[in-house]
C-alpha positions in Angstrom: -19.1 29.4 1.4 -21.8 30.2 -1.2 -23.8 27.7 -3.2 -26.1 28.5 -6.1 -29.5 27.1 -5.1 -31.7 26.1 -8.0 -34.7 26.5 -5.7 -34.1 30.2 -5.1 -32.0 30.9 -8.3 -29.5 32.7 -6.2 -26.2 32.1 -4.5 -26.8 31.4 -0.8 -24.5 31.2 2.2 -24.1 27.5 3.0 -25.3 26.6 6.5 -25.6 22.9 7.2 -28.4 21.6 9.4 -26.0 20.1 11.8 -22.7 21.8 12.6 -19.7 20.1 11.1 -21.8 17.5 9.2 -23.2 17.6 5.6 -25.9 15.3 4.3 -25.7 15.0 0.5 -27.8 13.0 -2.0 -26.7 12.7 -5.6 -28.9 10.8 -8.2 -27.0 7.9 -9.6 -27.2 6.1 -13.0 -29.7 3.6 -14.3 -27.5 0.5 -14.8 -28.3 -1.1 -18.2 -25.1 -0.3 -20.0 -21.7 1.3 -19.5 -22.0 4.8 -18.2 -21.5 7.6 -20.8 -19.6 10.8 -20.4 -22.8 12.6 -19.6 -23.2 10.4 -16.6 -19.6 11.1 -15.7 -20.0 14.9 -15.3 -22.2 14.9 -12.2 -20.2 12.1 -10.7 -17.0 14.1 -11.1 -18.5 17.5 -10.2 -20.3 16.4 -7.0 -17.4 14.2 -5.9 -15.3 17.4 -6.1 -17.9 19.3 -4.0 -17.7 16.5 -1.4 -13.9 16.5 -1.4 -13.8 20.3 -0.8 -16.3 20.1 2.0 -14.2 17.3 3.6 -11.1 19.5 3.1 -12.9 22.2 5.1 -13.4 19.8 7.9 -17.0 18.6 7.4 -18.1 15.0 7.8 -20.0 14.4 4.6 -22.6 11.7 4.5 -22.7 11.2 0.7 -25.4 8.9 -0.7 -25.7 8.1 -4.4 -28.0 5.4 -5.6 -28.1 2.8 -8.5 -31.4 2.5 -10.2 -31.4 -1.3 -10.8 -35.0 -1.8 -12.0 -36.2 0.1 -15.0 -37.8 -0.4 -18.5 -34.3 -0.1 -20.1 -32.8 -2.7 -17.9 -35.8 -5.0 -18.6 -35.4 -4.5 -22.3 -31.7 -5.3 -22.2 -32.4 -8.4 -20.2 -35.0 -9.6 -22.7 -32.6 -8.9 -25.6 -29.9 -11.1 -23.9 -32.3 -13.7 -22.7 -31.4 -13.2 -19.0 -32.8 -11.4 -16.0 -32.8 -7.8 -14.9 -30.8 -8.7 -11.8 -28.0 -10.1 -14.0 -27.9 -7.0 -16.1 -28.0 -4.5 -13.2 -25.3 -6.3 -11.2 -23.0 -6.5 -14.3 -23.3 -2.8 -15.0 -23.0 -1.7 -11.4 -19.6 -3.4 -11.3 -18.6 -1.9 -14.6 -19.8 1.5 -13.3 -17.7 1.2 -10.2 -14.6 0.4 -12.4 -15.2 3.6 -14.4 -15.7 5.6 -11.2 -12.4 4.2 -9.9 -10.7 5.3 -13.1 -12.2 8.8 -12.8 -11.0 8.8 -9.1 -14.5 9.3 -7.9 -14.7 8.3 -4.2 -17.2 5.6 -3.3 -20.3 7.0 -1.6 -20.9 6.6 2.1 -23.8 4.4 0.9 -24.7 3.2 -2.7 -28.3 2.0 -2.1 -30.0 -0.2 -4.7 -33.6 0.6 -5.6 -34.7 -3.1 -5.5 -33.4 -3.4 -1.9 -35.5 -0.5 -0.6 -39.0 -1.4 -2.0 -40.7 -2.1 1.4 -39.8 1.5 2.4 -41.2 2.7 -0.9 -44.5 0.9 -0.2 -44.6 2.5 3.2 -44.1 6.0 1.8 -46.8 5.4 -0.8 -49.2 4.2 1.9 -48.5 7.4 3.9 -49.3 9.5 0.8 -52.6 7.6 0.3 -53.6 8.0 3.9 -53.0 11.8 3.5 -55.0 11.8 0.3 -52.0 12.8 -1.8 -52.2 9.5 -3.8 -54.9 7.3 -5.2 -55.2 3.8 -6.8 -56.5 3.3 -10.3 -58.6 0.2 -11.3 -55.6 -1.5 -12.9 -53.5 -1.2 -9.7 -51.5 1.8 -10.6 -51.0 4.4 -7.9 -50.8 8.1 -8.8 -49.7 11.2 -7.0 -52.3 14.1 -6.9 -50.0 16.8 -8.2 -52.5 19.7 -7.7 -52.9 18.8 -4.1 -49.3 19.8 -3.4 -49.6 23.6 -3.4 -45.8 24.2 -4.0 -45.6 22.1 -7.1 -43.2 23.8 -9.6 -41.2 25.7 -7.0 -37.9 24.1 -8.1 -38.4 24.2 -11.9 -40.3 27.4 -11.7 -43.0 25.9 -13.9 -46.6 27.0 -13.5 -49.3 24.2 -13.2 -51.7 26.1 -15.5 -48.9 26.4 -18.2 -48.1 22.7 -17.9 -51.7 21.9 -18.4 -52.4 24.3 -21.2 -50.9 22.1 -24.0 -52.7 19.0 -22.8 -56.3 20.1 -22.2 -57.6 18.1 -25.1 -56.1 14.8 -23.8 -58.5 12.4 -22.2 -56.7 10.7 -19.3 -59.7 8.7 -18.0 -58.6 5.6 -19.9 -55.3 5.7 -17.9 -57.1 5.8 -14.6 -55.7 9.3 -13.9 -57.8 12.0 -12.3 -55.6 14.7 -13.9 -53.0 14.7 -16.7 -50.4 16.2 -14.3 -50.6 13.2 -11.9 -47.6 11.0 -11.9 -46.9 7.3 -11.1 -45.9 6.1 -7.7 -46.5 2.4 -8.3 -47.1 0.5 -11.6 -48.6 -3.0 -12.0 -46.4 -5.7 -13.6 -46.5 -6.6 -17.3 -45.9 -10.1 -18.6 -42.3 -11.2 -18.0 -41.3 -8.2 -15.8 -39.9 -8.5 -12.3 -42.4 -7.5 -9.7 -42.9 -7.1 -5.9 -46.0 -7.5 -3.7 -47.9 -4.4 -2.6 -51.4 -3.6 -1.3 -52.4 -2.3 -4.8 -51.0 -4.8 -7.3 -48.0 -7.0 -8.0 -45.6 -4.5 -9.6 -42.8 -2.1 -9.0 -42.2 1.5 -7.9 -42.2 4.5 -10.1 -38.8 6.1 -10.7 -39.4 9.3 -8.7 -40.4 7.6 -5.4 -37.1 5.6 -5.3 -34.9 8.6 -4.6 -37.3 10.1 -2.1 -37.2 7.0 0.0 -33.5 6.3 -0.3 -32.6 9.9 0.7 -35.0 9.7 3.7 -33.7 6.3 4.9 -30.0 7.1 4.8 -29.9 10.9 5.4 -33.2 11.8 7.0 -36.4 13.7 6.1 -34.6 17.1 5.7 -31.2 17.1 4.1 -28.6 19.7 3.2 -27.8 19.1 -0.5 -29.6 17.3 -3.2 -27.8 17.2 -6.6 -27.8 15.9 -10.1 -27.8 16.8 -13.7 -29.8 19.8 -15.0 -32.0 17.3 -16.9 -33.4 16.0 -13.6 -34.8 19.3 -12.4 -38.1 18.5 -14.1 -39.9 16.3 -13.6 -37.7 14.0 -11.4 -36.6 16.4 -8.7 -39.8 18.4 -8.8 -41.7 15.2 -8.2 -39.3 14.1 -5.4 -40.0 17.3 -3.6 -43.8 16.9 -4.0 -43.7 13.3 -2.7 -41.2 13.8 0.2 -42.7 17.1 1.5 -46.3 15.7 1.3 -45.3 12.5 3.1 -42.9 14.0 5.7 -44.3 17.4 6.3 -40.9 19.1 6.2 -38.6 20.7 3.6 -36.9 18.0 1.6 -33.5 19.6 0.8 -32.2 23.0 1.7 -29.9 23.4 -1.3 -30.4 22.0 -4.8 -27.4 21.8 -7.1 -27.5 21.0 -10.8 -24.7 20.6 -13.4 -25.1 21.9 -16.9 -25.4 19.8 -20.1 -22.6 18.1 -21.9 -22.5 18.5 -25.7 -20.3 16.8 -28.2 -18.8 19.0 -30.9 -21.5 21.6 -30.1 -24.3 19.0 -30.6 -26.4 17.1 -28.1 -25.0 13.6 -27.4 -27.1 11.1 -29.2 -26.7 7.5 -30.6 -28.6 8.5 -33.7 -26.0 11.3 -34.4 -23.2 8.8 -33.9 -21.6 11.0 -31.2 -22.4 8.9 -28.1 -19.4 8.0 -26.0 -19.1 5.9 -22.9 -16.4 6.5 -20.3 -14.9 3.1 -21.4 -14.7 4.4 -25.0 -12.7 7.5 -23.8 -10.4 5.4 -21.6 -9.1 3.7 -24.8 -7.8 7.0 -26.0 -7.1 9.0 -22.9 -6.1 8.5 -19.3 -9.4 9.1 -17.3 -7.6 11.7 -15.3 -7.6 13.8 -18.4 -11.4 13.4 -18.7 -11.8 14.4 -15.0 -9.5 17.4 -15.5 -11.5 18.4 -18.7 -14.8 18.2 -16.8 -13.5 20.5 -14.0 -12.1 23.1 -16.5 -15.5 24.7 -16.8 -17.9 25.9 -14.0 -20.2 23.0 -13.2 -23.4 25.0 -14.0 -22.2 26.0 -17.4 -22.8 23.8 -20.5 -19.6 22.0 -21.5 -18.6 21.1 -25.0 -16.6 17.9 -25.5 -14.3 17.5 -28.5 -10.9 16.0 -29.4 -9.3 19.4 -29.6 -10.5 20.3 -26.1 -9.4 17.0 -24.7 -6.0 17.4 -26.2 -5.8 20.8 -24.5 -6.9 19.3 -21.2 -4.2 16.6 -21.6 -1.5 19.2 -22.2 -2.7 21.3 -19.2 -2.7 18.3 -16.9 0.8 17.4 -18.1 2.1 20.9 -17.2 1.0 20.3 -13.6 2.3 16.7 -13.4 5.6 17.7 -15.0 6.0 20.5 -12.4 5.3 18.0 -9.7 7.8 15.5 -11.2 10.5 18.3 -11.4 9.9 19.2 -7.7 10.3 15.5 -6.7 13.5 15.3 -8.7 14.9 18.4 -7.1 13.9 17.2 -3.7 15.5 13.8 -4.1 18.7 15.4 -5.3 18.7 18.5 -3.1 22.2 19.7 -2.0 20.8 22.1 0.6 18.7 20.7 3.4 17.5 24.1 4.6 17.1 27.5 2.9 14.9 30.5 3.9 11.2 29.6 3.5 9.5 32.9 4.3 8.9 34.0 0.7 7.8 30.5 -0.3 5.3 30.3 2.6 3.9 33.7 1.7 3.5 32.8 -2.0 2.0 29.4 -1.1 -0.5 30.9 1.3 -1.6 33.4 -1.4 -2.3 30.7 -3.9 -4.1 28.5 -1.4 -6.3 31.5 -0.4 -7.1 32.3 -4.1 -7.9 28.6 -4.7 -10.2 28.5 -1.6 -11.9 31.8 -2.7 -12.7 30.2 -6.1 -14.1 27.0 -4.5 -16.1 28.9 -1.9 -17.8 30.9 -4.7 -20.1 28.1 -5.8 -17.3 25.6 -6.4 -15.7 27.5 -9.3 -13.3 24.8 -10.3 -12.4 26.7 -13.5 -10.9 29.5 -11.4 -9.4 27.0 -9.0 -7.5 25.3 -11.9 -6.4 28.7 -13.2 -4.9 29.3 -9.7 -3.1 26.0 -9.8 -1.6 27.0 -13.2 -0.4 30.3 -11.6 1.1 28.3 -8.8 2.9 26.0 -11.3 4.2 29.0 -13.2 5.6 30.4 -9.9 7.2 27.1 -9.0 8.8 26.8 -12.5 10.3 30.3 -12.2 11.4 30.3 -8.5 12.5 26.8 -7.8 15.9 25.5 -8.8 18.9 23.3 -7.8 19.8 25.7 -5.0 16.4 25.5 -3.3 16.5 23.8 0.1 14.8 20.4 0.7 12.6 22.1 3.3 11.1 24.6 0.7 10.8 21.9 -2.0 8.8 19.8 0.5 6.4 22.7 1.1 5.8 23.1 -2.6 5.3 19.4 -3.1 2.8 19.1 -0.3 0.7 22.1 -1.3 0.6 21.3 -5.0 -0.4 17.7 -4.2 -3.0 19.0 -1.7 -4.7 21.5 -4.1 -4.8 18.9 -6.9 -6.1 16.3 -4.5 -9.1 18.5 -3.5 -10.0 18.3 -7.2 -9.4 14.6 -7.4 -6.4 15.1 -9.7 -3.6 12.7 -9.1 -0.2 14.3 -9.6 2.0 11.3 -8.7 2.5 9.4 -11.9 2.3 5.6 -11.5 5.6 3.8 -11.9 5.7 2.4 -15.4 5.6 -1.3 -15.8 8.7 -3.0 -17.3 8.2 -4.6 -20.7 8.6 -8.1 -19.3 5.9 -7.4 -16.7 3.5 -6.3 -19.4 4.3 -9.3 -21.6 3.6 -11.6 -18.5 0.2 -9.9 -18.0 -0.6 -10.3 -21.7 0.3 -14.0 -21.5 -1.9 -14.4 -18.4 -4.8 -12.7 -20.3 -4.4 -15.0 -23.3 -4.4 -18.1 -21.0 -7.6 -16.8 -19.3 -9.3 -16.3 -22.7 -8.3 -19.8 -23.8 -9.8 -21.2 -20.6 -12.9 -19.1 -21.2 -12.2 -17.1 -18.0 -13.4 -13.9 -19.6 -13.8 -12.2 -16.2 -10.1 -12.5 -15.4 -9.2 -11.6 -19.0 -11.2 -8.4 -18.7 -9.7 -7.6 -15.3 -6.2 -7.8 -16.7 -7.1 -5.6 -19.7 -8.7 -3.0 -17.4 -5.7 -3.0 -15.1 -3.4 -2.4 -18.0 -5.7 0.4 -19.3 -5.6 2.1 -15.9 -1.8 2.0 -16.1 -1.9 3.7 -19.5 -1.4 0.6 -21.7 -3.8 -0.2 -24.5 -3.9 -3.7 -26.0 -4.1 -4.1 -29.8 -5.2 -7.4 -31.5 -3.1 -7.8 -34.7 -2.4 -10.6 -37.1 0.9 -11.1 -35.4 -0.8 -11.4 -32.0 -1.5 -9.1 -29.2 0.6 -5.9 -29.2 0.4 -2.9 -26.8 1.0 0.8 -26.8 1.4 3.4 -24.1 -1.4 6.0 -24.1 
């Protein structure tokens, strides 16, 4: 199995530190709003990597954090007249709902930054004792970037080039020794949440959070560290500097990064009016379509999102689910219990091998999906009413297995009857009348997951199947 390692910029044979076990850390979202579809890409991509590793027999210790203290969270809390804790807890729950809709497996551990601050203080103390960090007069603690000789090895940036554009900036007013030094601990501002430390009442810098959570739950040296391409510099570069300076060993052996997501060939931006949350997309498409779309390109390639491409993904997914439904129909109505299965087994094995070859070449899900389409074409051509139940069962199991590795659900949920939907709508209306908005939202979300969108009209609440 080969993985493209951002550190070496080459595909490398994957060799875990411990036989049969993989330690994997994926940077999670900052929870101040609903996750957007850019957040969804690494969630889907690295969930799929995890699924394939588990399919190959590895035990995967998969850690993905929630950043639950941050300037954006504090700003949102101030706007709503509440606390950062209320905001972060609300959007962690909303994020988990979206992850469930995307069929992203829960992590082995989902650590919260605010619950790991004593360990962050401990790591900063270690860095100070080793002279990799220093305290400014205002209580800020900085990392001495130049002291870490390998700085830039992940992003392949040169320290002199980084400094070149900033030589005329006076940093002495900030308490920094060098422009390139970055924050490990920042003192509180008025109205901000804070924690005690030897340097000031304040909170950790963003970069130290992941270094500490990765070490606590996976160890000082881990197999895979992953995230979006935008995190390579400075976040992951700074993580390496902190972790390796404090621990004295290599931080991660393989660094994986997914490419950017664009909207209609433009960068996603609120100012351009092309910013979409996962929740927005769920109102128009089943989130299985979004997952299928995300996996239709190689994870390292940039991916363009558009209605045309989503409709194409929807049609492609339907080709697969329709083939599965047809297999199930034939199986349930098979007139022959047993027919020769030699040719079927040979064909199935060839498609499974081709699928595995694609996935073992740096998790090429685009080629893996192409293989599933070939398998579906073979099924549609070779399976009919005369095919034995034994052969049909083989096809059903293997098609379900290959799709399952990608997190694609082929079994369609049984549709609710109209009277059940009306009952749920009535329950939601009663909940809203009683100001039980949590229950009302839960009912709406459950209906959405089942492919039913509620529409508020002058005549009352209507619904439509998506």
